[in-house]
C-alpha positions, 0 to 999 in steps of 0.5 A: 136272182140277178133279175130280183136284184134289179127289181129290188134296186128299182123299187128302192130308188123309186120309194118316196121318203118324205112321209113316214107312217107311225109304225116306222118309229115303233118297230125295234129294227134290231130284231133278227126276224120281224113281221109286219102285217096289215090290210091290203093298201095300208102301206106295208111295202112302202114302209119296208122299202123306206127302212131299207133305203134309209138304214141298209146298205144299197148293194148286194147285202140287201135284197127286197123280193115279193113272194108273189114273183114268178121266180118262186114258182120254181125256186124254194124260199129256203134255197133262195135265202141260202144262195143270197147269204152265200153271195154276201147277203145280210138283209132279206126283205120279203113282201107278201109272204102269205102268197107263198104256200109254205112260208111259215115253215120255211122262214122258221128253217131259214131263221134256224139255219142262217143265224147271220141273216136278218129278215123283215117280212110283210103279209096279210092281216090274216096272218096268225103266227100261233096258227101257222105251220112253222113255229114262228111265234117264239122267233118273229116279232110281229107288228100290224100296220093300220090305215092312216090316222086323221093326224097322218092324213093331215101330215100326208096331205097338208105337209104338217108335222103333228105328233101323236097324243097319248090316250091318257093325255087326250082325256086329261088335257084335250082342250089344250091339245085341241087349241094348239092344233087349231092354231095351225090348221082348221081340222073340221075343214078336212075331217069329212074328206078323211071320213070319205076317202082318207084311210088308205094312202093310195087315195092320193093316186086318184081320189075320184077312183078311190072308192072303186079301187077300195071295193076292188081291193076288198074283192081281191082280199076275199078271192086271193088272200082268204083262200091262200090263208085258209082252206076254203072253197070258191062257194064259201068265198061267195057266201062271205061276199053275201054276208059282207053285202048284208052287213054293209047295208045294215051297219051298225049290225046286231047279228041274229046268228040263227036267222042270218045263217039260215038266210045265207044257207050255212051253219051257225059255226060257219057263219061265226067263222066267216064273220071272223074272216071279214074281221081278219081282212079288216073289212068289219069291226066286231064288238064283244061284251067281254074282250077277255078270252074271246072264243073262236065261236063267240058271236059279236054283239055289234058289227061295224065297218072297219073304217068309215071309207068302207061305208061310202064305198060299199053302201048303196045309199049315203051313209048315216052320219051317226054310223060314220062317227061311231065307225071312225071312233072305234077304228082310231081308238081300236089301234090301241086295244079292243073296245067293249060293247056296253049297255050304258053309253056307246063304247067302253075302253079301259076304264072309260065309257064314251057316248058319241054324237053331234055338237049338241050331244049332252052327257045326260045318258052317261053322267052317272057313270065314273070316267064317262065322256061325250065325244062330239062331232062338229066342234073344234075344241071341247070342255071338261068331259066333252071331247071333239071327235076329230081329236081321237084321230091323233092317237097314232 
């Protein structure tokens, strides 16, 4: 355990604290068992270490440990937590819990047996507490960390300090909000960069290698995270890779389940399940006709890449700008809740309908609908029911 403490101190010492993600202020850190899930590269580890560095004692009471550490090949999580508590530990920060086979059951046991121990854990976006072996759904408070919003990208790269705008405020007062932002920065000068490489914070390490690293990250999620969370074979992983290739070359993709399952060589039910897996690792985004009570085997009406960066990283040709715009819109707005497929307009969210397009886009197609809006790329400031696309990147 001494080596784990040494690694923990080094991690805490090195973590930067200048830039903080949107989720840091939304988590109720007073809960005794907190879970943070998200896609690989979203910044979960940094968020965890920043919290520890700023709010927890930097001594033997606090310990950060990643469960993919070799220590846990010979030591159980339950015994580790008990030993930590006996030695005066109070705050246990566990990273990559999905890499430990029996994580949910043992976390439940620790929670029940060590009532004075506070635990914050992170894991893959594949985590579903209601499907885990241990009954953590009544014990843990779960949060999901998405990739950067356009607002966070500007704050991260330009040193600005923009605050998020609520969905209601954006619809009601978008002109004033846009004017206030444009006074400080020209958003369109940075928007194309965000669409191409700005979603995951690690782009800053080596921007020219970002697409390569993004592709490698997706490959790791499929080959390591999926098998560790679901009982699937190597052959199934290869079928999922093929499915992703087909989708990435065709987005936005309207799946014909029968033809697609025949092409890949799997059953209809397996195909729908594989689509769910790709959505769970945050590679694709599915739209359904009805977002209430989406069944396990319900097919999506339309499939997009989860965020625009993926279209640049995975497609063999330059992405269609219309697809990129739509991918950005559903990615940023989707953090607030599920969007719905609609036959009139492009997307429905809550009681509103949105049509996405370029600067010359009109509302002719949706003007007969109540609460309809045109979301236009290429404009800094909108008017009435025409809203700049980039502004939807300020929702979180």
